PyMOL Python script that loads the backbone (N, CA, C, O; Angstrom):
from pymol import cmd

cmd.read_pdbstr("""\
ATOM      1  N   GLU A   1     194.824  66.238  87.143  1.00  0.00           N
ATOM      2  CA  GLU A   1     196.128  66.209  86.101  1.00  0.00           C
ATOM      3  C   GLU A   1     197.057  67.161  86.548  1.00  0.00           C
ATOM      4  O   GLU A   1     198.257  66.891  86.600  1.00  0.00           O
ATOM      5  N   LYS A   2     196.544  68.393  86.916  1.00  0.00           N
ATOM      6  CA  LYS A   2     197.679  69.439  87.341  1.00  0.00           C
ATOM      7  C   LYS A   2     198.504  69.167  88.448  1.00  0.00           C
ATOM      8  O   LYS A   2     199.511  69.861  88.587  1.00  0.00           O
ATOM      9  N   CYS A   3     198.198  68.075  89.443  1.00  0.00           N
ATOM     10  CA  CYS A   3     198.954  67.726  90.307  1.00  0.00           C
ATOM     11  C   CYS A   3     199.808  66.544  90.117  1.00  0.00           C
ATOM     12  O   CYS A   3     200.579  66.204  91.015  1.00  0.00           O
ATOM     13  N   GLY A   4     199.709  65.775  88.810  1.00  0.00           N
ATOM     14  CA  GLY A   4     200.546  64.774  88.449  1.00  0.00           C
ATOM     15  C   GLY A   4     200.088  63.433  88.919  1.00  0.00           C
ATOM     16  O   GLY A   4     200.823  62.446  88.891  1.00  0.00           O
ATOM     17  N   GLY A   5     198.725  63.416  89.396  1.00  0.00           N
ATOM     18  CA  GLY A   5     198.223  62.130  89.725  1.00  0.00           C
ATOM     19  C   GLY A   5     197.941  62.252  91.146  1.00  0.00           C
ATOM     20  O   GLY A   5     198.419  63.114  91.884  1.00  0.00           O
ATOM     21  N   GLY A   6     197.049  61.233  91.515  1.00  0.00           N
ATOM     22  CA  GLY A   6     196.563  61.291  92.926  1.00  0.00           C
ATOM     23  C   GLY A   6     195.090  61.088  93.231  1.00  0.00           C
ATOM     24  O   GLY A   6     194.460  60.281  92.548  1.00  0.00           O
ATOM     25  N   VAL A   7     194.483  61.774  94.225  1.00  0.00           N
ATOM     26  CA  VAL A   7     193.142  61.349  94.393  1.00  0.00           C
ATOM     27  C   VAL A   7     192.523  62.776  94.691  1.00  0.00           C
ATOM     28  O   VAL A   7     193.118  63.576  95.412  1.00  0.00           O
ATOM     29  N   ALA A   8     191.373  63.043  94.139  1.00  0.00           N
ATOM     30  CA  ALA A   8     190.647  64.271  94.391  1.00  0.00           C
ATOM     31  C   ALA A   8     188.986  64.166  94.469  1.00  0.00           C
ATOM     32  O   ALA A   8     188.339  63.538  93.631  1.00  0.00           O
ATOM     33  N   PHE A   9     188.494  64.750  95.400  1.00  0.00           N
ATOM     34  CA  PHE A   9     187.175  64.814  95.502  1.00  0.00           C
ATOM     35  C   PHE A   9     186.415  66.065  94.991  1.00  0.00           C
ATOM     36  O   PHE A   9     186.524  67.056  95.714  1.00  0.00           O
ATOM     37  N   VAL A  10     185.641  66.196  93.834  1.00  0.00           N
ATOM     38  CA  VAL A  10     185.183  67.336  93.181  1.00  0.00           C
ATOM     39  C   VAL A  10     183.714  67.211  93.213  1.00  0.00           C
ATOM     40  O   VAL A  10     183.131  66.142  93.028  1.00  0.00           O
ATOM     41  N   ASP A  11     183.135  68.337  93.453  1.00  0.00           N
ATOM     42  CA  ASP A  11     181.578  68.581  93.455  1.00  0.00           C
ATOM     43  C   ASP A  11     181.295  69.795  92.510  1.00  0.00           C
ATOM     44  O   ASP A  11     181.730  70.934  92.678  1.00  0.00           O
ATOM     45  N   GLN A  12     180.473  69.353  91.461  1.00  0.00           N
ATOM     46  CA  GLN A  12     180.265  70.429  90.456  1.00  0.00           C
ATOM     47  C   GLN A  12     181.348  71.329  90.130  1.00  0.00           C
ATOM     48  O   GLN A  12     181.277  72.536  90.361  1.00  0.00           O
ATOM     49  N   GLY A  13     182.453  70.714  89.543  1.00  0.00           N
ATOM     50  CA  GLY A  13     183.640  71.336  89.104  1.00  0.00           C
ATOM     51  C   GLY A  13     184.451  72.002  90.139  1.00  0.00           C
ATOM     52  O   GLY A  13     185.456  72.580  89.725  1.00  0.00           O
ATOM     53  N   LYS A  14     184.209  72.034  91.408  1.00  0.00           N
ATOM     54  CA  LYS A  14     184.927  72.530  92.420  1.00  0.00           C
ATOM     55  C   LYS A  14     185.691  71.525  93.237  1.00  0.00           C
ATOM     56  O   LYS A  14     185.057  70.680  93.869  1.00  0.00           O
ATOM     57  N   VAL A  15     186.969  71.550  93.272  1.00  0.00           N
ATOM     58  CA  VAL A  15     187.979  70.672  94.087  1.00  0.00           C
ATOM     59  C   VAL A  15     187.783  70.837  95.424  1.00  0.00           C
ATOM     60  O   VAL A  15     188.169  71.875  95.962  1.00  0.00           O
ATOM     61  N   LEU A  16     187.151  69.827  96.152  1.00  0.00           N
ATOM     62  CA  LEU A  16     186.862  69.895  97.643  1.00  0.00           C
ATOM     63  C   LEU A  16     188.023  69.614  98.362  1.00  0.00           C
ATOM     64  O   LEU A  16     188.170  70.214  99.427  1.00  0.00           O
ATOM     65  N   GLY A  17     189.084  68.634  97.912  1.00  0.00           N
ATOM     66  CA  GLY A  17     190.271  68.264  98.255  1.00  0.00           C
ATOM     67  C   GLY A  17     190.956  67.339  97.740  1.00  0.00           C
ATOM     68  O   GLY A  17     190.310  66.431  97.217  1.00  0.00           O
ATOM     69  N   LYS A  18     192.245  67.266  97.715  1.00  0.00           N
ATOM     70  CA  LYS A  18     193.074  66.309  96.878  1.00  0.00           C
ATOM     71  C   LYS A  18     194.256  66.015  97.729  1.00  0.00           C
ATOM     72  O   LYS A  18     194.647  66.723  98.657  1.00  0.00           O
ATOM     73  N   VAL A  19     194.843  64.787  97.281  1.00  0.00           N
ATOM     74  CA  VAL A  19     196.128  64.350  97.585  1.00  0.00           C
ATOM     75  C   VAL A  19     196.975  63.968  96.368  1.00  0.00           C
ATOM     76  O   VAL A  19     196.703  62.974  95.695  1.00  0.00           O
ATOM     77  N   ALA A  20     198.027  64.791  96.091  1.00  0.00           N
ATOM     78  CA  ALA A  20     198.841  64.754  95.003  1.00  0.00           C
ATOM     79  C   ALA A  20     199.763  63.494  95.215  1.00  0.00           C
ATOM     80  O   ALA A  20     200.455  63.333  96.220  1.00  0.00           O
ATOM     81  N   LEU A  21     199.698  62.682  94.229  1.00  0.00           N
ATOM     82  CA  LEU A  21     200.715  61.259  94.141  1.00  0.00           C
ATOM     83  C   LEU A  21     201.443  61.359  92.835  1.00  0.00           C
ATOM     84  O   LEU A  21     201.173  60.576  91.924  1.00  0.00           O
ATOM     85  N   PRO A  22     202.358  62.292  92.707  1.00  0.00           N
ATOM     86  CA  PRO A  22     202.974  62.570  91.373  1.00  0.00           C
ATOM     87  C   PRO A  22     203.996  61.515  90.831  1.00  0.00           C
ATOM     88  O   PRO A  22     204.374  61.500  89.660  1.00  0.00           O
ATOM     89  N   LEU A  23     204.394  60.661  91.764  1.00  0.00           N
ATOM     90  CA  LEU A  23     205.436  59.552  91.360  1.00  0.00           C
ATOM     91  C   LEU A  23     204.437  58.533  90.780  1.00  0.00           C
ATOM     92  O   LEU A  23     203.714  57.942  91.582  1.00  0.00           O
ATOM     93  N   ALA A  24     204.318  58.253  89.387  1.00  0.00           N
ATOM     94  CA  ALA A  24     203.769  57.279  88.784  1.00  0.00           C
ATOM     95  C   ALA A  24     202.236  57.449  89.146  1.00  0.00           C
ATOM     96  O   ALA A  24     201.567  56.447  88.895  1.00  0.00           O
ATOM     97  N   GLY A  25     201.631  58.394  89.622  1.00  0.00           N
ATOM     98  CA  GLY A  25     200.244  58.514  90.020  1.00  0.00           C
ATOM     99  C   GLY A  25     199.852  57.837  91.342  1.00  0.00           C
ATOM    100  O   GLY A  25     198.718  57.972  91.802  1.00  0.00           O
ATOM    101  N   LEU A  26     200.834  57.083  91.968  1.00  0.00           N
ATOM    102  CA  LEU A  26     200.654  56.229  93.068  1.00  0.00           C
ATOM    103  C   LEU A  26     201.479  56.448  94.209  1.00  0.00           C
ATOM    104  O   LEU A  26     201.248  55.665  95.131  1.00  0.00           O
ATOM    105  N   MET A  27     202.453  57.364  94.427  1.00  0.00           N
ATOM    106  CA  MET A  27     203.411  57.656  95.405  1.00  0.00           C
ATOM    107  C   MET A  27     203.577  58.981  95.520  1.00  0.00           C
ATOM    108  O   MET A  27     203.208  59.741  94.625  1.00  0.00           O
ATOM    109  N   SER A  28     204.173  59.420  96.676  1.00  0.00           N
ATOM    110  CA  SER A  28     204.480  60.794  96.959  1.00  0.00           C
ATOM    111  C   SER A  28     206.001  60.885  97.548  1.00  0.00           C
ATOM    112  O   SER A  28     206.531  59.918  98.096  1.00  0.00           O
ATOM    113  N   SER A  29     206.570  61.996  97.399  1.00  0.00           N
ATOM    114  CA  SER A  29     207.981  62.221  98.082  1.00  0.00           C
ATOM    115  C   SER A  29     207.690  62.858  99.368  1.00  0.00           C
ATOM    116  O   SER A  29     208.641  63.073 100.120  1.00  0.00           O
ATOM    117  N   LYS A  30     206.511  63.186  99.722  1.00  0.00           N
ATOM    118  CA  LYS A  30     206.306  63.762 101.048  1.00  0.00           C
ATOM    119  C   LYS A  30     206.525  62.602 102.229  1.00  0.00           C
ATOM    120  O   LYS A  30     206.394  61.398 102.007  1.00  0.00           O
ATOM    121  N   SER A  31     206.856  63.134 103.434  1.00  0.00           N
ATOM    122  CA  SER A  31     207.005  62.134 104.577  1.00  0.00           C
ATOM    123  C   SER A  31     205.645  61.504 104.770  1.00  0.00           C
ATOM    124  O   SER A  31     204.593  61.969 104.331  1.00  0.00           O
ATOM    125  N   VAL A  32     205.786  60.350 105.505  1.00  0.00           N
ATOM    126  CA  VAL A  32     204.633  59.589 105.799  1.00  0.00           C
ATOM    127  C   VAL A  32     203.636  60.353 106.708  1.00  0.00           C
ATOM    128  O   VAL A  32     202.422  60.154 106.673  1.00  0.00           O
ATOM    129  N   ALA A  33     204.264  61.265 107.546  1.00  0.00           N
ATOM    130  CA  ALA A  33     203.179  62.060 108.568  1.00  0.00           C
ATOM    131  C   ALA A  33     202.541  63.033 107.710  1.00  0.00           C
ATOM    132  O   ALA A  33     201.338  63.238 107.873  1.00  0.00           O
ATOM    133  N   GLU A  34     203.289  63.768 106.665  1.00  0.00           N
ATOM    134  CA  GLU A  34     202.550  64.689 105.991  1.00  0.00           C
ATOM    135  C   GLU A  34     201.485  64.093 105.225  1.00  0.00           C
ATOM    136  O   GLU A  34     200.349  64.552 105.345  1.00  0.00           O
ATOM    137  N   LEU A  35     201.743  63.011 104.361  1.00  0.00           N
ATOM    138  CA  LEU A  35     200.638  62.273 103.587  1.00  0.00           C
ATOM    139  C   LEU A  35     199.655  61.779 104.498  1.00  0.00           C
ATOM    140  O   LEU A  35     198.506  61.776 104.057  1.00  0.00           O
ATOM    141  N   ALA A  36     199.829  61.357 105.672  1.00  0.00           N
ATOM    142  CA  ALA A  36     198.851  60.813 106.502  1.00  0.00           C
ATOM    143  C   ALA A  36     197.839  61.912 106.950  1.00  0.00           C
ATOM    144  O   ALA A  36     196.639  61.689 107.110  1.00  0.00           O
ATOM    145  N   GLU A  37     198.427  63.094 107.132  1.00  0.00           N
ATOM    146  CA  GLU A  37     197.436  64.322 107.383  1.00  0.00           C
ATOM    147  C   GLU A  37     196.484  64.665 106.163  1.00  0.00           C
ATOM    148  O   GLU A  37     195.279  64.893 106.264  1.00  0.00           O
ATOM    149  N   GLU A  38     197.214  64.664 105.011  1.00  0.00           N
ATOM    150  CA  GLU A  38     196.367  65.179 103.825  1.00  0.00           C
ATOM    151  C   GLU A  38     195.246  63.961 103.616  1.00  0.00           C
ATOM    152  O   GLU A  38     194.080  64.246 103.346  1.00  0.00           O
ATOM    153  N   ILE A  39     195.678  62.628 103.756  1.00  0.00           N
ATOM    154  CA  ILE A  39     194.739  61.643 103.571  1.00  0.00           C
ATOM    155  C   ILE A  39     193.585  61.655 104.483  1.00  0.00           C
ATOM    156  O   ILE A  39     192.449  61.348 104.121  1.00  0.00           O
ATOM    157  N   GLU A  40     193.940  62.057 105.814  1.00  0.00           N
ATOM    158  CA  GLU A  40     192.822  62.141 106.831  1.00  0.00           C
ATOM    159  C   GLU A  40     191.916  63.201 106.531  1.00  0.00           C
ATOM    160  O   GLU A  40     190.718  63.071 106.785  1.00  0.00           O
ATOM    161  N   VAL A  41     192.405  64.304 105.981  1.00  0.00           N
ATOM    162  CA  VAL A  41     191.446  65.423 105.527  1.00  0.00           C
ATOM    163  C   VAL A  41     190.550  64.932 104.450  1.00  0.00           C
ATOM    164  O   VAL A  41     189.326  65.050 104.489  1.00  0.00           O
ATOM    165  N   LEU A  42     191.241  64.356 103.453  1.00  0.00           N
ATOM    166  CA  LEU A  42     190.407  63.758 102.242  1.00  0.00           C
ATOM    167  C   LEU A  42     189.365  62.755 102.718  1.00  0.00           C
ATOM    168  O   LEU A  42     188.199  62.810 102.328  1.00  0.00           O
ATOM    169  N   ASP A  43     189.824  61.817 103.590  1.00  0.00           N
ATOM    170  CA  ASP A  43     188.828  60.767 104.201  1.00  0.00           C
ATOM    171  C   ASP A  43     187.570  61.584 104.817  1.00  0.00           C
ATOM    172  O   ASP A  43     186.426  61.192 104.589  1.00  0.00           O
ATOM    173  N   GLU A  44     187.826  62.747 105.616  1.00  0.00           N
ATOM    174  CA  GLU A  44     186.686  63.423 106.186  1.00  0.00           C
ATOM    175  C   GLU A  44     185.769  64.161 105.087  1.00  0.00           C
ATOM    176  O   GLU A  44     184.562  64.314 105.277  1.00  0.00           O
ATOM    177  N   ILE A  45     186.428  64.609 103.915  1.00  0.00           N
ATOM    178  CA  ILE A  45     185.638  65.053 102.982  1.00  0.00           C
ATOM    179  C   ILE A  45     184.750  63.951 102.317  1.00  0.00           C
ATOM    180  O   ILE A  45     183.559  64.094 102.041  1.00  0.00           O
ATOM    181  N   ALA A  46     185.502  62.831 102.099  1.00  0.00           N
ATOM    182  CA  ALA A  46     184.658  61.741 101.419  1.00  0.00           C
ATOM    183  C   ALA A  46     183.426  61.378 102.211  1.00  0.00           C
ATOM    184  O   ALA A  46     182.289  61.250 101.755  1.00  0.00           O
ATOM    185  N   ARG A  47     183.859  61.213 103.613  1.00  0.00           N
ATOM    186  CA  ARG A  47     182.530  60.765 104.581  1.00  0.00           C
ATOM    187  C   ARG A  47     181.459  61.828 104.536  1.00  0.00           C
ATOM    188  O   ARG A  47     180.270  61.557 104.705  1.00  0.00           O
ATOM    189  N   GLY A  48     181.945  63.137 104.288  1.00  0.00           N
ATOM    190  CA  GLY A  48     180.683  64.243 104.137  1.00  0.00           C
ATOM    191  C   GLY A  48     179.956  64.092 102.927  1.00  0.00           C
ATOM    192  O   GLY A  48     178.844  64.595 102.765  1.00  0.00           O
ATOM    193  N   LEU A  49     180.613  63.340 101.976  1.00  0.00           N
ATOM    194  CA  LEU A  49     179.921  63.027 100.585  1.00  0.00           C
ATOM    195  C   LEU A  49     179.216  61.546 100.647  1.00  0.00           C
ATOM    196  O   LEU A  49     178.859  60.991  99.609  1.00  0.00           O
ATOM    197  N   ASP A  50     179.053  60.985 101.856  1.00  0.00           N
ATOM    198  CA  ASP A  50     178.616  59.664 102.182  1.00  0.00           C
ATOM    199  C   ASP A  50     179.441  58.454 101.483  1.00  0.00           C
ATOM    200  O   ASP A  50     178.841  57.463 101.066  1.00  0.00           O
ATOM    201  N   VAL A  51     180.776  58.581 101.384  1.00  0.00           N
ATOM    202  CA  VAL A  51     181.604  57.577 100.717  1.00  0.00           C
ATOM    203  C   VAL A  51     181.919  56.756 102.068  1.00  0.00           C
ATOM    204  O   VAL A  51     182.502  57.317 102.997  1.00  0.00           O
ATOM    205  N   GLU A  52     181.513  55.404 102.147  1.00  0.00           N
ATOM    206  CA  GLU A  52     181.821  54.593 103.350  1.00  0.00           C
ATOM    207  C   GLU A  52     182.817  53.510 103.067  1.00  0.00           C
ATOM    208  O   GLU A  52     182.670  52.601 102.249  1.00  0.00           O
ATOM    209  N   ALA A  53     183.927  53.736 103.902  1.00  0.00           N
ATOM    210  CA  ALA A  53     185.035  52.787 103.901  1.00  0.00           C
ATOM    211  C   ALA A  53     185.999  53.118 104.971  1.00  0.00           C
ATOM    212  O   ALA A  53     185.928  54.282 105.367  1.00  0.00           O
ATOM    213  N   PRO A  54     186.852  52.391 105.509  1.00  0.00           N
ATOM    214  CA  PRO A  54     187.744  52.755 106.555  1.00  0.00           C
ATOM    215  C   PRO A  54     188.519  53.966 106.223  1.00  0.00           C
ATOM    216  O   PRO A  54     188.702  54.899 107.006  1.00  0.00           O
ATOM    217  N   SER A  55     188.958  53.896 105.026  1.00  0.00           N
ATOM    218  CA  SER A  55     189.713  55.073 104.373  1.00  0.00           C
ATOM    219  C   SER A  55     189.283  55.365 102.953  1.00  0.00           C
ATOM    220  O   SER A  55     189.936  54.890 102.024  1.00  0.00           O
ATOM    221  N   PRO A  56     188.301  56.064 102.748  1.00  0.00           N
ATOM    222  CA  PRO A  56     187.738  56.370 101.635  1.00  0.00           C
ATOM    223  C   PRO A  56     188.781  56.668 100.421  1.00  0.00           C
ATOM    224  O   PRO A  56     188.693  56.192  99.289  1.00  0.00           O
ATOM    225  N   ALA A  57     189.758  57.528 100.880  1.00  0.00           N
ATOM    226  CA  ALA A  57     190.749  57.931  99.915  1.00  0.00           C
ATOM    227  C   ALA A  57     191.625  56.845  99.361  1.00  0.00           C
ATOM    228  O   ALA A  57     191.924  56.742  98.172  1.00  0.00           O
ATOM    229  N   LEU A  58     192.025  56.012 100.365  1.00  0.00           N
ATOM    230  CA  LEU A  58     192.930  54.914 100.123  1.00  0.00           C
ATOM    231  C   LEU A  58     192.119  53.750  99.330  1.00  0.00           C
ATOM    232  O   LEU A  58     192.665  53.034  98.491  1.00  0.00           O
ATOM    233  N   ALA A  59     190.946  53.662  99.643  1.00  0.00           N
ATOM    234  CA  ALA A  59     189.960  52.552  98.925  1.00  0.00           C
ATOM    235  C   ALA A  59     189.958  52.953  97.274  1.00  0.00           C
ATOM    236  O   ALA A  59     190.065  52.115  96.379  1.00  0.00           O
ATOM    237  N   ILE A  60     189.829  54.250  97.088  1.00  0.00           N
ATOM    238  CA  ILE A  60     189.671  54.800  95.637  1.00  0.00           C
ATOM    239  C   ILE A  60     190.947  54.620  95.014  1.00  0.00           C
ATOM    240  O   ILE A  60     190.950  54.174  93.867  1.00  0.00           O
ATOM    241  N   VAL A  61     192.094  54.907  95.608  1.00  0.00           N
ATOM    242  CA  VAL A  61     193.451  54.777  94.855  1.00  0.00           C
ATOM    243  C   VAL A  61     193.567  53.292  94.519  1.00  0.00           C
ATOM    244  O   VAL A  61     194.155  53.003  93.477  1.00  0.00           O
ATOM    245  N   GLY A  62     193.107  52.391  95.231  1.00  0.00           N
ATOM    246  CA  GLY A  62     193.547  51.178  94.902  1.00  0.00           C
ATOM    247  C   GLY A  62     192.567  50.418  93.980  1.00  0.00           C
ATOM    248  O   GLY A  62     192.951  49.314  93.593  1.00  0.00           O
ATOM    249  N   LEU A  63     191.365  50.851  93.577  1.00  0.00           N
ATOM    250  CA  LEU A  63     190.314  50.359  92.742  1.00  0.00           C
ATOM    251  C   LEU A  63     190.894  49.997  91.223  1.00  0.00           C
ATOM    252  O   LEU A  63     190.477  49.003  90.630  1.00  0.00           O
ATOM    253  N   ALA A  64     191.721  50.734  90.743  1.00  0.00           N
ATOM    254  CA  ALA A  64     192.094  50.515  89.427  1.00  0.00           C
ATOM    255  C   ALA A  64     193.616  49.859  89.267  1.00  0.00           C
ATOM    256  O   ALA A  64     194.154  49.556  88.202  1.00  0.00           O
ATOM    257  N   LEU A  65     194.129  49.728  90.515  1.00  0.00           N
ATOM    258  CA  LEU A  65     195.492  49.103  90.619  1.00  0.00           C
ATOM    259  C   LEU A  65     195.582  47.718  90.347  1.00  0.00           C
ATOM    260  O   LEU A  65     195.339  46.897  91.231  1.00  0.00           O
ATOM    261  N   VAL A  66     195.932  47.362  89.123  1.00  0.00           N
ATOM    262  CA  VAL A  66     195.838  46.038  88.574  1.00  0.00           C
ATOM    263  C   VAL A  66     197.086  45.058  88.997  1.00  0.00           C
ATOM    264  O   VAL A  66     197.315  43.990  88.428  1.00  0.00           O
ATOM    265  N   VAL A  67     197.790  45.543  89.989  1.00  0.00           N
ATOM    266  CA  VAL A  67     198.836  44.779  90.342  1.00  0.00           C
ATOM    267  C   VAL A  67     198.477  44.064  91.924  1.00  0.00           C
ATOM    268  O   VAL A  67     199.128  43.156  92.440  1.00  0.00           O
ATOM    269  N   ALA A  68     197.462  44.634  92.418  1.00  0.00           N
ATOM    270  CA  ALA A  68     197.104  44.240  93.625  1.00  0.00           C
ATOM    271  C   ALA A  68     196.436  42.847  93.654  1.00  0.00           C
ATOM    272  O   ALA A  68     195.842  42.409  92.670  1.00  0.00           O
ATOM    273  N   PRO A  69     196.561  42.118  94.896  1.00  0.00           N
ATOM    274  CA  PRO A  69     196.111  40.699  94.803  1.00  0.00           C
ATOM    275  C   PRO A  69     194.894  40.230  94.170  1.00  0.00           C
ATOM    276  O   PRO A  69     193.839  40.800  94.447  1.00  0.00           O
ATOM    277  N   ARG A  70     194.908  39.276  93.365  1.00  0.00           N
ATOM    278  CA  ARG A  70     193.875  38.498  92.729  1.00  0.00           C
ATOM    279  C   ARG A  70     193.003  39.155  91.668  1.00  0.00           C
ATOM    280  O   ARG A  70     193.509  39.413  90.577  1.00  0.00           O
ATOM    281  N   ILE A  71     191.668  39.456  91.924  1.00  0.00           N
ATOM    282  CA  ILE A  71     190.897  40.033  91.021  1.00  0.00           C
ATOM    283  C   ILE A  71     190.637  41.338  91.569  1.00  0.00           C
ATOM    284  O   ILE A  71     190.334  41.531  92.746  1.00  0.00           O
ATOM    285  N   ARG A  72     190.779  42.342  90.576  1.00  0.00           N
ATOM    286  CA  ARG A  72     190.507  43.839  90.696  1.00  0.00           C
ATOM    287  C   ARG A  72     189.666  44.334  89.730  1.00  0.00           C
ATOM    288  O   ARG A  72     189.470  43.786  88.646  1.00  0.00           O
ATOM    289  N   VAL A  73     189.112  45.470  90.139  1.00  0.00           N
ATOM    290  CA  VAL A  73     188.221  46.100  89.266  1.00  0.00           C
ATOM    291  C   VAL A  73     189.067  47.258  88.385  1.00  0.00           C
ATOM    292  O   VAL A  73     189.588  48.181  89.011  1.00  0.00           O
ATOM    293  N   SER A  74     189.187  47.196  86.995  1.00  0.00           N
ATOM    294  CA  SER A  74     190.019  48.028  86.352  1.00  0.00           C
ATOM    295  C   SER A  74     189.198  48.959  85.471  1.00  0.00           C
ATOM    296  O   SER A  74     188.216  48.542  84.857  1.00  0.00           O
ATOM    297  N   ASP A  75     189.594  50.178  85.415  1.00  0.00           N
ATOM    298  CA  ASP A  75     188.829  51.247  84.490  1.00  0.00           C
ATOM    299  C   ASP A  75     189.111  50.827  83.038  1.00  0.00           C
ATOM    300  O   ASP A  75     188.369  51.239  82.147  1.00  0.00           O
ATOM    301  N   LEU A  76     190.116  50.052  82.771  1.00  0.00           N
ATOM    302  CA  LEU A  76     190.403  49.749  81.441  1.00  0.00           C
ATOM    303  C   LEU A  76     189.768  48.518  80.931  1.00  0.00           C
ATOM    304  O   LEU A  76     189.291  48.473  79.796  1.00  0.00           O
ATOM    305  N   GLU A  77     189.750  47.427  81.819  1.00  0.00           N
ATOM    306  CA  GLU A  77     189.437  46.137  81.386  1.00  0.00           C
ATOM    307  C   GLU A  77     188.066  45.329  82.133  1.00  0.00           C
ATOM    308  O   GLU A  77     187.679  44.199  81.836  1.00  0.00           O
ATOM    309  N   GLY A  78     187.515  46.158  83.085  1.00  0.00           N
ATOM    310  CA  GLY A  78     186.514  45.684  84.009  1.00  0.00           C
ATOM    311  C   GLY A  78     187.233  44.827  85.028  1.00  0.00           C
ATOM    312  O   GLY A  78     188.142  45.271  85.729  1.00  0.00           O
ATOM    313  N   LEU A  79     186.759  43.494  85.085  1.00  0.00           N
ATOM    314  CA  LEU A  79     187.344  42.698  86.132  1.00  0.00           C
ATOM    315  C   LEU A  79     188.882  42.213  85.502  1.00  0.00           C
ATOM    316  O   LEU A  79     188.989  41.999  84.294  1.00  0.00           O
ATOM    317  N   PHE A  80     189.903  42.079  86.311  1.00  0.00           N
ATOM    318  CA  PHE A  80     191.175  41.859  86.018  1.00  0.00           C
ATOM    319  C   PHE A  80     191.889  40.860  86.809  1.00  0.00           C
ATOM    320  O   PHE A  80     192.036  41.093  88.009  1.00  0.00           O
ATOM    321  N   ASP A  81     192.380  39.723  86.282  1.00  0.00           N
ATOM    322  CA  ASP A  81     192.993  38.664  87.198  1.00  0.00           C
ATOM    323  C   ASP A  81     194.456  39.232  87.308  1.00  0.00           C
ATOM    324  O   ASP A  81     195.210  39.160  86.337  1.00  0.00           O
ATOM    325  N   THR A  82     194.805  39.730  88.355  1.00  0.00           N
ATOM    326  CA  THR A  82     196.288  40.158  88.480  1.00  0.00           C
ATOM    327  C   THR A  82     197.281  39.100  88.464  1.00  0.00           C
ATOM    328  O   THR A  82     198.437  39.344  88.118  1.00  0.00           O
ATOM    329  N   LEU A  83     196.873  37.837  88.849  1.00  0.00           N
ATOM    330  CA  LEU A  83     198.073  36.913  88.759  1.00  0.00           C
ATOM    331  C   LEU A  83     198.264  36.307  87.371  1.00  0.00           C
ATOM    332  O   LEU A  83     199.376  35.863  87.084  1.00  0.00           O
ATOM    333  N   LYS A  84     197.229  36.253  86.454  1.00  0.00           N
ATOM    334  CA  LYS A  84     197.304  35.979  85.070  1.00  0.00           C
ATOM    335  C   LYS A  84     197.612  36.895  84.142  1.00  0.00           C
ATOM    336  O   LYS A  84     197.989  36.594  83.009  1.00  0.00           O
ATOM    337  N   GLN A  85     197.431  38.399  84.682  1.00  0.00           N
ATOM    338  CA  GLN A  85     197.479  39.552  83.908  1.00  0.00           C
ATOM    339  C   GLN A  85     196.561  39.448  82.719  1.00  0.00           C
ATOM    340  O   GLN A  85     196.975  39.776  81.607  1.00  0.00           O
ATOM    341  N   THR A  86     195.262  38.980  82.911  1.00  0.00           N
ATOM    342  CA  THR A  86     194.094  38.916  81.781  1.00  0.00           C
ATOM    343  C   THR A  86     192.957  39.530  82.205  1.00  0.00           C
ATOM    344  O   THR A  86     192.748  39.632  83.413  1.00  0.00           O
ATOM    345  N   ALA A  87     192.221  39.938  81.438  1.00  0.00           N
ATOM    346  CA  ALA A  87     190.773  40.339  81.783  1.00  0.00           C
ATOM    347  C   ALA A  87     189.926  39.013  82.141  1.00  0.00           C
ATOM    348  O   ALA A  87     190.108  37.883  81.687  1.00  0.00           O
ATOM    349  N   VAL A  88     189.040  39.399  82.988  1.00  0.00           N
ATOM    350  CA  VAL A  88     188.004  38.352  83.412  1.00  0.00           C
ATOM    351  C   VAL A  88     186.797  38.597  82.733  1.00  0.00           C
ATOM    352  O   VAL A  88     186.267  39.697  82.895  1.00  0.00           O
ATOM    353  N   PRO A  89     186.163  37.591  81.852  1.00  0.00           N
ATOM    354  CA  PRO A  89     185.007  37.918  81.319  1.00  0.00           C
ATOM    355  C   PRO A  89     183.782  37.831  82.279  1.00  0.00           C
ATOM    356  O   PRO A  89     183.645  36.820  82.967  1.00  0.00           O
ATOM    357  N   ILE A  90     182.992  38.736  82.340  1.00  0.00           N
ATOM    358  CA  ILE A  90     181.882  39.023  83.342  1.00  0.00           C
ATOM    359  C   ILE A  90     180.836  37.861  82.940  1.00  0.00           C
ATOM    360  O   ILE A  90     180.271  37.232  83.835  1.00  0.00           O
ATOM    361  N   PHE A  91     180.606  37.606  81.669  1.00  0.00           N
ATOM    362  CA  PHE A  91     179.561  36.642  81.080  1.00  0.00           C
ATOM    363  C   PHE A  91     180.305  35.647  80.235  1.00  0.00           C
ATOM    364  O   PHE A  91     180.187  35.600  79.011  1.00  0.00           O
ATOM    365  N   PRO A  92     181.153  34.774  81.016  1.00  0.00           N
ATOM    366  CA  PRO A  92     182.029  33.720  80.159  1.00  0.00           C
ATOM    367  C   PRO A  92     181.496  32.983  79.025  1.00  0.00           C
ATOM    368  O   PRO A  92     182.170  32.691  78.036  1.00  0.00           O
ATOM    369  N   ASN A  93     180.021  32.628  79.223  1.00  0.00           N
ATOM    370  CA  ASN A  93     179.379  31.720  78.257  1.00  0.00           C
ATOM    371  C   ASN A  93     178.969  32.589  77.063  1.00  0.00           C
ATOM    372  O   ASN A  93     178.594  31.999  76.050  1.00  0.00           O
ATOM    373  N   THR A  94     179.002  33.968  77.076  1.00  0.00           N
ATOM    374  CA  THR A  94     178.422  34.731  75.968  1.00  0.00           C
ATOM    375  C   THR A  94     179.724  35.471  75.313  1.00  0.00           C
ATOM    376  O   THR A  94     179.493  36.298  74.431  1.00  0.00           O
ATOM    377  N   GLU A  95     181.102  35.217  75.699  1.00  0.00           N
ATOM    378  CA  GLU A  95     182.139  35.830  75.235  1.00  0.00           C
ATOM    379  C   GLU A  95     182.518  35.034  73.935  1.00  0.00           C
ATOM    380  O   GLU A  95     182.462  33.807  73.853  1.00  0.00           O
ATOM    381  N   LYS A  96     182.929  35.918  72.887  1.00  0.00           N
ATOM    382  CA  LYS A  96     183.428  35.116  71.621  1.00  0.00           C
ATOM    383  C   LYS A  96     184.764  35.253  71.371  1.00  0.00           C
ATOM    384  O   LYS A  96     185.275  34.677  70.411  1.00  0.00           O
TER     385      LYS A  96
END
""", "prot")
cmd.dss("prot")
cmd.show_as("cartoon", "prot")
cmd.util.cbc("prot")
cmd.orient("prot")
């Protein structure tokens, strides 16, 4: 919250590393080179925590981004159809 949005890895209340993305919580005014260095450091921290992905930091940033292609996982709606901009029922036969 203090950095205005972004990605952070925290262990027992201690911030291990962060990348601030203060522009809408998704973007930075830093240069691509600066941001790439910060993300690489964060990726190394994530790998040390057994987070497996080509770029763990970027994978986490995109999880709740409900404008990315097709079906996304959202922290607000669960599964979300980005083309229709609607929630996708997980158990469609039991939804009322």
